[in-house]
Gaussian input, Z-matrix of N, CA and C with variables (Angstrom, degrees):
# hf/3-21g

backbone

0 1
 N
 C     1     B1
 C     2     B2     1     A1
 N     3     B3     2     A2     1     D1
 C     4     B4     3     A3     2     D2
 C     5     B5     4     A4     3     D3
 N     6     B6     5     A5     4     D4
 C     7     B7     6     A6     5     D5
 C     8     B8     7     A7     6     D6
 N     9     B9     8     A8     7     D7
 C    10    B10     9     A9     8     D8
 C    11    B11    10    A10     9     D9
 N    12    B12    11    A11    10    D10
 C    13    B13    12    A12    11    D11
 C    14    B14    13    A13    12    D12
 N    15    B15    14    A14    13    D13
 C    16    B16    15    A15    14    D14
 C    17    B17    16    A16    15    D15
 N    18    B18    17    A17    16    D16
 C    19    B19    18    A18    17    D17
 C    20    B20    19    A19    18    D18
 N    21    B21    20    A20    19    D19
 C    22    B22    21    A21    20    D20
 C    23    B23    22    A22    21    D21
 N    24    B24    23    A23    22    D22
 C    25    B25    24    A24    23    D23
 C    26    B26    25    A25    24    D24
 N    27    B27    26    A26    25    D25
 C    28    B28    27    A27    26    D26
 C    29    B29    28    A28    27    D27
 N    30    B30    29    A29    28    D28
 C    31    B31    30    A30    29    D29
 C    32    B32    31    A31    30    D30
 N    33    B33    32    A32    31    D31
 C    34    B34    33    A33    32    D32
 C    35    B35    34    A34    33    D33
 N    36    B36    35    A35    34    D34
 C    37    B37    36    A36    35    D35
 C    38    B38    37    A37    36    D36
 N    39    B39    38    A38    37    D37
 C    40    B40    39    A39    38    D38
 C    41    B41    40    A40    39    D39
 N    42    B42    41    A41    40    D40
 C    43    B43    42    A42    41    D41
 C    44    B44    43    A43    42    D42
 N    45    B45    44    A44    43    D43
 C    46    B46    45    A45    44    D44
 C    47    B47    46    A46    45    D45
 N    48    B48    47    A47    46    D46
 C    49    B49    48    A48    47    D47
 C    50    B50    49    A49    48    D48
 N    51    B51    50    A50    49    D49
 C    52    B52    51    A51    50    D50
 C    53    B53    52    A52    51    D51
 N    54    B54    53    A53    52    D52
 C    55    B55    54    A54    53    D53
 C    56    B56    55    A55    54    D54
 N    57    B57    56    A56    55    D55
 C    58    B58    57    A57    56    D56
 C    59    B59    58    A58    57    D57
 N    60    B60    59    A59    58    D58
 C    61    B61    60    A60    59    D59
 C    62    B62    61    A61    60    D60
 N    63    B63    62    A62    61    D61
 C    64    B64    63    A63    62    D62
 C    65    B65    64    A64    63    D63
 N    66    B66    65    A65    64    D64
 C    67    B67    66    A66    65    D65
 C    68    B68    67    A67    66    D66
 N    69    B69    68    A68    67    D67
 C    70    B70    69    A69    68    D68
 C    71    B71    70    A70    69    D69
 N    72    B72    71    A71    70    D70
 C    73    B73    72    A72    71    D71
 C    74    B74    73    A73    72    D72
 N    75    B75    74    A74    73    D73
 C    76    B76    75    A75    74    D74
 C    77    B77    76    A76    75    D75
 N    78    B78    77    A77    76    D76
 C    79    B79    78    A78    77    D77
 C    80    B80    79    A79    78    D78
 N    81    B81    80    A80    79    D79
 C    82    B82    81    A81    80    D80
 C    83    B83    82    A82    81    D81
 N    84    B84    83    A83    82    D82
 C    85    B85    84    A84    83    D83
 C    86    B86    85    A85    84    D84
 N    87    B87    86    A86    85    D85
 C    88    B88    87    A87    86    D86
 C    89    B89    88    A88    87    D87
 N    90    B90    89    A89    88    D88
 C    91    B91    90    A90    89    D89
 C    92    B92    91    A91    90    D90
 N    93    B93    92    A92    91    D91
 C    94    B94    93    A93    92    D92
 C    95    B95    94    A94    93    D93
 N    96    B96    95    A95    94    D94
 C    97    B97    96    A96    95    D95
 C    98    B98    97    A97    96    D96
 N    99    B99    98    A98    97    D97
 C   100   B100    99    A99    98    D98
 C   101   B101   100   A100    99    D99
 N   102   B102   101   A101   100   D100
 C   103   B103   102   A102   101   D101
 C   104   B104   103   A103   102   D102
 N   105   B105   104   A104   103   D103
 C   106   B106   105   A105   104   D104
 C   107   B107   106   A106   105   D105
 N   108   B108   107   A107   106   D106
 C   109   B109   108   A108   107   D107
 C   110   B110   109   A109   108   D108
 N   111   B111   110   A110   109   D109
 C   112   B112   111   A111   110   D110
 C   113   B113   112   A112   111   D111
 N   114   B114   113   A113   112   D112
 C   115   B115   114   A114   113   D113
 C   116   B116   115   A115   114   D114
 N   117   B117   116   A116   115   D115
 C   118   B118   117   A117   116   D116
 C   119   B119   118   A118   117   D117
 N   120   B120   119   A119   118   D118
 C   121   B121   120   A120   119   D119
 C   122   B122   121   A121   120   D120
 N   123   B123   122   A122   121   D121
 C   124   B124   123   A123   122   D122
 C   125   B125   124   A124   123   D123
 N   126   B126   125   A125   124   D124
 C   127   B127   126   A126   125   D125
 C   128   B128   127   A127   126   D126
 N   129   B129   128   A128   127   D127
 C   130   B130   129   A129   128   D128
 C   131   B131   130   A130   129   D129
 N   132   B132   131   A131   130   D130
 C   133   B133   132   A132   131   D131
 C   134   B134   133   A133   132   D132
 N   135   B135   134   A134   133   D133
 C   136   B136   135   A135   134   D134
 C   137   B137   136   A136   135   D135
 N   138   B138   137   A137   136   D136
 C   139   B139   138   A138   137   D137
 C   140   B140   139   A139   138   D138
 N   141   B141   140   A140   139   D139
 C   142   B142   141   A141   140   D140
 C   143   B143   142   A142   141   D141
 N   144   B144   143   A143   142   D142
 C   145   B145   144   A144   143   D143
 C   146   B146   145   A145   144   D144
 N   147   B147   146   A146   145   D145
 C   148   B148   147   A147   146   D146
 C   149   B149   148   A148   147   D147
 N   150   B150   149   A149   148   D148
 C   151   B151   150   A150   149   D149
 C   152   B152   151   A151   150   D150
 N   153   B153   152   A152   151   D151
 C   154   B154   153   A153   152   D152
 C   155   B155   154   A154   153   D153
 N   156   B156   155   A155   154   D154
 C   157   B157   156   A156   155   D155
 C   158   B158   157   A157   156   D156
 N   159   B159   158   A158   157   D157
 C   160   B160   159   A159   158   D158
 C   161   B161   160   A160   159   D159
 N   162   B162   161   A161   160   D160
 C   163   B163   162   A162   161   D161
 C   164   B164   163   A163   162   D162
 N   165   B165   164   A164   163   D163
 C   166   B166   165   A165   164   D164
 C   167   B167   166   A166   165   D165
 N   168   B168   167   A167   166   D166
 C   169   B169   168   A168   167   D167
 C   170   B170   169   A169   168   D168
 N   171   B171   170   A170   169   D169
 C   172   B172   171   A171   170   D170
 C   173   B173   172   A172   171   D171
 N   174   B174   173   A173   172   D172
 C   175   B175   174   A174   173   D173
 C   176   B176   175   A175   174   D174
 N   177   B177   176   A176   175   D175
 C   178   B178   177   A177   176   D176
 C   179   B179   178   A178   177   D177
 N   180   B180   179   A179   178   D178
 C   181   B181   180   A180   179   D179
 C   182   B182   181   A181   180   D180
 N   183   B183   182   A182   181   D181
 C   184   B184   183   A183   182   D182
 C   185   B185   184   A184   183   D183
 N   186   B186   185   A185   184   D184
 C   187   B187   186   A186   185   D185
 C   188   B188   187   A187   186   D186
 N   189   B189   188   A188   187   D187
 C   190   B190   189   A189   188   D188
 C   191   B191   190   A190   189   D189
 N   192   B192   191   A191   190   D190
 C   193   B193   192   A192   191   D191
 C   194   B194   193   A193   192   D192
 N   195   B195   194   A194   193   D193
 C   196   B196   195   A195   194   D194
 C   197   B197   196   A196   195   D195
 N   198   B198   197   A197   196   D196
 C   199   B199   198   A198   197   D197
 C   200   B200   199   A199   198   D198
 N   201   B201   200   A200   199   D199
 C   202   B202   201   A201   200   D200
 C   203   B203   202   A202   201   D201
 N   204   B204   203   A203   202   D202
 C   205   B205   204   A204   203   D203
 C   206   B206   205   A205   204   D204
 N   207   B207   206   A206   205   D205
 C   208   B208   207   A207   206   D206
 C   209   B209   208   A208   207   D207
 N   210   B210   209   A209   208   D208
 C   211   B211   210   A210   209   D209
 C   212   B212   211   A211   210   D210
 N   213   B213   212   A212   211   D211
 C   214   B214   213   A213   212   D212
 C   215   B215   214   A214   213   D213
 N   216   B216   215   A215   214   D214
 C   217   B217   216   A216   215   D215
 C   218   B218   217   A217   216   D216
 N   219   B219   218   A218   217   D217
 C   220   B220   219   A219   218   D218
 C   221   B221   220   A220   219   D219
 N   222   B222   221   A221   220   D220
 C   223   B223   222   A222   221   D221
 C   224   B224   223   A223   222   D222

   B1=1.4413
   B2=1.5261
   B3=1.3167
   B4=1.4576
   B5=1.5443
   B6=1.3156
   B7=1.4634
   B8=1.5418
   B9=1.3175
   B10=1.4649
   B11=1.5502
   B12=1.3278
   B13=1.4605
   B14=1.5217
   B15=1.3277
   B16=1.4645
   B17=1.5388
   B18=1.3134
   B19=1.4556
   B20=1.5128
   B21=1.3187
   B22=1.4703
   B23=1.5223
   B24=1.3323
   B25=1.4355
   B26=1.5364
   B27=1.3022
   B28=1.4796
   B29=1.5195
   B30=1.3245
   B31=1.4584
   B32=1.5305
   B33=1.3197
   B34=1.4688
   B35=1.5304
   B36=1.3282
   B37=1.4638
   B38=1.5209
   B39=1.3322
   B40=1.4698
   B41=1.5246
   B42=1.3052
   B43=1.4799
   B44=1.5130
   B45=1.3302
   B46=1.4793
   B47=1.5144
   B48=1.2901
   B49=1.4823
   B50=1.5148
   B51=1.3104
   B52=1.4773
   B53=1.5296
   B54=1.3286
   B55=1.4623
   B56=1.5107
   B57=1.3367
   B58=1.4530
   B59=1.5330
   B60=1.3347
   B61=1.4657
   B62=1.5162
   B63=1.3115
   B64=1.4630
   B65=1.5181
   B66=1.3244
   B67=1.4585
   B68=1.5269
   B69=1.3182
   B70=1.4666
   B71=1.5103
   B72=1.3123
   B73=1.4584
   B74=1.5234
   B75=1.2984
   B76=1.4586
   B77=1.5383
   B78=1.3272
   B79=1.4564
   B80=1.5228
   B81=1.3012
   B82=1.4620
   B83=1.5231
   B84=1.3182
   B85=1.4706
   B86=1.5159
   B87=1.3004
   B88=1.4738
   B89=1.5171
   B90=1.3350
   B91=1.4671
   B92=1.5237
   B93=1.3172
   B94=1.4324
   B95=1.5456
   B96=1.3312
   B97=1.4639
   B98=1.5307
   B99=1.3045
   B100=1.4532
   B101=1.5159
   B102=1.3009
   B103=1.4669
   B104=1.5304
   B105=1.3111
   B106=1.4566
   B107=1.5297
   B108=1.3289
   B109=1.4570
   B110=1.5201
   B111=1.3286
   B112=1.4598
   B113=1.5238
   B114=1.3164
   B115=1.4511
   B116=1.5248
   B117=1.3085
   B118=1.4619
   B119=1.5253
   B120=1.3346
   B121=1.4700
   B122=1.5312
   B123=1.3245
   B124=1.4536
   B125=1.5133
   B126=1.3230
   B127=1.4640
   B128=1.5188
   B129=1.3374
   B130=1.4538
   B131=1.5260
   B132=1.3208
   B133=1.4666
   B134=1.5321
   B135=1.3233
   B136=1.4683
   B137=1.5220
   B138=1.3389
   B139=1.4741
   B140=1.5194
   B141=1.3424
   B142=1.4530
   B143=1.5359
   B144=1.3228
   B145=1.4656
   B146=1.5224
   B147=1.3174
   B148=1.4809
   B149=1.5225
   B150=1.3267
   B151=1.4549
   B152=1.5351
   B153=1.3189
   B154=1.4580
   B155=1.5334
   B156=1.3168
   B157=1.4748
   B158=1.5315
   B159=1.3290
   B160=1.4812
   B161=1.5110
   B162=1.3013
   B163=1.4733
   B164=1.5354
   B165=1.3423
   B166=1.4462
   B167=1.5118
   B168=1.3239
   B169=1.4582
   B170=1.5115
   B171=1.3039
   B172=1.4624
   B173=1.5257
   B174=1.3250
   B175=1.4548
   B176=1.5293
   B177=1.3097
   B178=1.4588
   B179=1.5327
   B180=1.3215
   B181=1.4474
   B182=1.5328
   B183=1.3082
   B184=1.4522
   B185=1.5193
   B186=1.3152
   B187=1.4447
   B188=1.5216
   B189=1.3103
   B190=1.4533
   B191=1.5418
   B192=1.3199
   B193=1.4592
   B194=1.5277
   B195=1.3502
   B196=1.4664
   B197=1.5031
   B198=1.3416
   B199=1.4767
   B200=1.5340
   B201=1.3291
   B202=1.4635
   B203=1.5166
   B204=1.3196
   B205=1.4589
   B206=1.5336
   B207=1.3187
   B208=1.4635
   B209=1.5135
   B210=1.3054
   B211=1.4818
   B212=1.5293
   B213=1.3103
   B214=1.4834
   B215=1.5042
   B216=1.2853
   B217=1.4479
   B218=1.5338
   B219=1.2752
   B220=1.4563
   B221=1.5274
   B222=1.2803
   B223=1.4735
   B224=1.5092
   A1=108.38
   A2=116.32
   A3=119.01
   A4=110.07
   A5=113.81
   A6=118.10
   A7=110.14
   A8=117.10
   A9=120.54
   A10=109.91
   A11=115.99
   A12=120.80
   A13=111.05
   A14=116.11
   A15=121.01
   A16=110.53
   A17=116.73
   A18=121.76
   A19=110.50
   A20=116.77
   A21=120.35
   A22=111.27
   A23=117.42
   A24=122.09
   A25=111.39
   A26=115.98
   A27=120.43
   A28=110.02
   A29=117.30
   A30=120.59
   A31=110.47
   A32=116.78
   A33=119.62
   A34=111.17
   A35=117.12
   A36=120.50
   A37=111.19
   A38=116.25
   A39=119.78
   A40=111.69
   A41=117.11
   A42=120.14
   A43=110.48
   A44=116.39
   A45=118.63
   A46=111.38
   A47=119.31
   A48=121.52
   A49=109.61
   A50=117.07
   A51=120.37
   A52=110.90
   A53=117.41
   A54=119.83
   A55=111.90
   A56=118.08
   A57=121.10
   A58=111.92
   A59=117.53
   A60=118.23
   A61=112.33
   A62=117.55
   A63=120.40
   A64=113.51
   A65=118.38
   A66=122.30
   A67=112.14
   A68=117.42
   A69=120.16
   A70=110.38
   A71=119.14
   A72=121.83
   A73=110.86
   A74=116.16
   A75=120.06
   A76=110.61
   A77=118.91
   A78=120.36
   A79=111.07
   A80=118.94
   A81=121.17
   A82=110.22
   A83=116.96
   A84=120.22
   A85=111.92
   A86=116.52
   A87=120.39
   A88=111.32
   A89=118.14
   A90=120.39
   A91=111.47
   A92=119.43
   A93=119.70
   A94=112.27
   A95=116.02
   A96=120.01
   A97=114.19
   A98=119.67
   A99=121.58
   A100=111.95
   A101=115.48
   A102=119.56
   A103=109.60
   A104=114.94
   A105=119.96
   A106=111.34
   A107=117.47
   A108=120.06
   A109=111.58
   A110=117.54
   A111=119.97
   A112=111.38
   A113=116.01
   A114=121.23
   A115=110.33
   A116=118.27
   A117=121.45
   A118=110.24
   A119=116.84
   A120=120.44
   A121=110.87
   A122=117.13
   A123=120.47
   A124=111.67
   A125=117.93
   A126=120.47
   A127=111.52
   A128=117.52
   A129=119.67
   A130=112.85
   A131=115.68
   A132=119.62
   A133=110.17
   A134=116.85
   A135=118.72
   A136=111.73
   A137=117.77
   A138=118.44
   A139=110.61
   A140=116.95
   A141=120.00
   A142=110.96
   A143=116.02
   A144=119.97
   A145=110.90
   A146=117.19
   A147=120.58
   A148=110.28
   A149=117.18
   A150=119.05
   A151=112.13
   A152=117.10
   A153=120.51
   A154=110.42
   A155=117.09
   A156=121.15
   A157=109.94
   A158=116.38
   A159=120.03
   A160=109.94
   A161=117.56
   A162=121.81
   A163=111.55
   A164=117.13
   A165=120.48
   A166=111.72
   A167=117.22
   A168=120.96
   A169=113.89
   A170=117.79
   A171=120.69
   A172=109.83
   A173=114.41
   A174=120.00
   A175=111.50
   A176=117.25
   A177=120.55
   A178=113.28
   A179=118.09
   A180=120.07
   A181=113.33
   A182=116.84
   A183=120.06
   A184=111.63
   A185=117.98
   A186=122.49
   A187=111.16
   A188=117.78
   A189=120.95
   A190=110.96
   A191=117.48
   A192=119.06
   A193=111.15
   A194=116.52
   A195=118.80
   A196=111.38
   A197=115.99
   A198=120.57
   A199=110.80
   A200=115.68
   A201=119.42
   A202=112.29
   A203=117.89
   A204=121.03
   A205=113.22
   A206=117.74
   A207=121.46
   A208=111.57
   A209=118.33
   A210=119.30
   A211=109.24
   A212=115.92
   A213=120.94
   A214=114.52
   A215=117.70
   A216=117.43
   A217=108.67
   A218=115.22
   A219=120.09
   A220=110.00
   A221=115.58
   A222=119.94
   A223=111.41
   D1=130.64
   D2=-179.92
   D3=-73.31
   D4=163.13
   D5=-176.65
   D6=-66.62
   D7=-34.39
   D8=179.16
   D9=-64.36
   D10=-44.91
   D11=177.71
   D12=-64.14
   D13=-39.46
   D14=179.47
   D15=-62.33
   D16=-44.75
   D17=179.00
   D18=-63.40
   D19=-42.23
   D20=178.92
   D21=-64.74
   D22=-39.45
   D23=179.38
   D24=-65.62
   D25=-39.39
   D26=177.63
   D27=-66.11
   D28=-41.16
   D29=179.78
   D30=-63.21
   D31=-44.81
   D32=178.58
   D33=-63.90
   D34=-38.89
   D35=179.01
   D36=-63.29
   D37=-43.44
   D38=179.63
   D39=-66.44
   D40=-38.38
   D41=177.90
   D42=-64.60
   D43=-42.94
   D44=-179.56
   D45=-67.70
   D46=-38.59
   D47=176.44
   D48=-63.48
   D49=-43.80
   D50=179.56
   D51=-61.84
   D52=-44.62
   D53=-179.63
   D54=-66.79
   D55=-44.65
   D56=-177.90
   D57=-70.39
   D58=-27.88
   D59=-178.73
   D60=-72.00
   D61=-20.88
   D62=179.57
   D63=-90.65
   D64=-10.14
   D65=-174.41
   D66=-62.29
   D67=-47.10
   D68=-175.78
   D69=-65.52
   D70=-41.19
   D71=178.38
   D72=-65.91
   D73=-43.60
   D74=-179.74
   D75=-62.95
   D76=-42.01
   D77=178.75
   D78=-67.07
   D79=-38.21
   D80=179.39
   D81=-64.79
   D82=-44.01
   D83=177.10
   D84=-65.94
   D85=-39.90
   D86=-178.42
   D87=-68.81
   D88=-35.78
   D89=-179.17
   D90=-69.47
   D91=-21.70
   D92=177.90
   D93=-72.19
   D94=-22.44
   D95=-178.31
   D96=-109.71
   D97=-12.79
   D98=-177.06
   D99=-140.19
   D100=169.96
   D101=-179.92
   D102=-84.58
   D103=167.07
   D104=-179.68
   D105=-62.93
   D106=-40.81
   D107=-179.02
   D108=-66.41
   D109=-37.76
   D110=176.13
   D111=-63.66
   D112=-39.07
   D113=-179.23
   D114=-68.16
   D115=-38.13
   D116=178.96
   D117=-66.32
   D118=-42.44
   D119=178.51
   D120=-63.31
   D121=-46.99
   D122=-179.26
   D123=-63.29
   D124=-42.49
   D125=179.72
   D126=-68.19
   D127=-36.80
   D128=177.97
   D129=-67.67
   D130=-41.95
   D131=179.30
   D132=-67.09
   D133=-42.50
   D134=-179.75
   D135=-66.24
   D136=-36.66
   D137=177.79
   D138=-69.84
   D139=-34.79
   D140=176.05
   D141=-62.06
   D142=-43.01
   D143=179.11
   D144=-63.85
   D145=-44.59
   D146=179.35
   D147=-61.83
   D148=-45.25
   D149=-179.97
   D150=-65.36
   D151=-34.01
   D152=177.75
   D153=-67.11
   D154=-39.92
   D155=177.69
   D156=-64.69
   D157=-43.08
   D158=175.84
   D159=-59.81
   D160=-42.78
   D161=178.54
   D162=-62.37
   D163=-39.11
   D164=179.43
   D165=-62.51
   D166=-34.98
   D167=-179.35
   D168=-92.40
   D169=0.94
   D170=-178.73
   D171=-83.44
   D172=163.01
   D173=179.08
   D174=-96.59
   D175=7.16
   D176=-176.06
   D177=-100.53
   D178=12.59
   D179=-176.52
   D180=-60.96
   D181=-47.60
   D182=-178.80
   D183=-62.39
   D184=-41.34
   D185=179.25
   D186=-63.02
   D187=-40.88
   D188=-178.58
   D189=-70.19
   D190=-35.51
   D191=177.09
   D192=-70.03
   D193=-36.46
   D194=175.64
   D195=-63.24
   D196=-36.11
   D197=178.02
   D198=-64.92
   D199=-42.17
   D200=-178.10
   D201=-70.70
   D202=-27.76
   D203=-178.60
   D204=-76.85
   D205=-23.01
   D206=-179.98
   D207=-71.59
   D208=139.50
   D209=172.66
   D210=-72.63
   D211=126.88
   D212=-175.31
   D213=-105.23
   D214=-14.75
   D215=179.28
   D216=-119.46
   D217=133.67
   D218=178.45
   D219=-94.88
   D220=135.43
   D221=-178.73
   D222=-108.76

């Protein structure tokens, strides 16, 4: 692994640890003010938005559209 890739991997690892370490505290604080179903809806919508933004910046957009355009079930 090159040093550039190693540095990038460490940065991604630190970001993921930072994000995951705040999840439990955020859910505990959010549950004090909202119901469980509201929390599930908000977390699902926010994860959908984040994944969509990641998709927008990814280089796999053309490949995924080609996959969706192909007929996948034979009749």
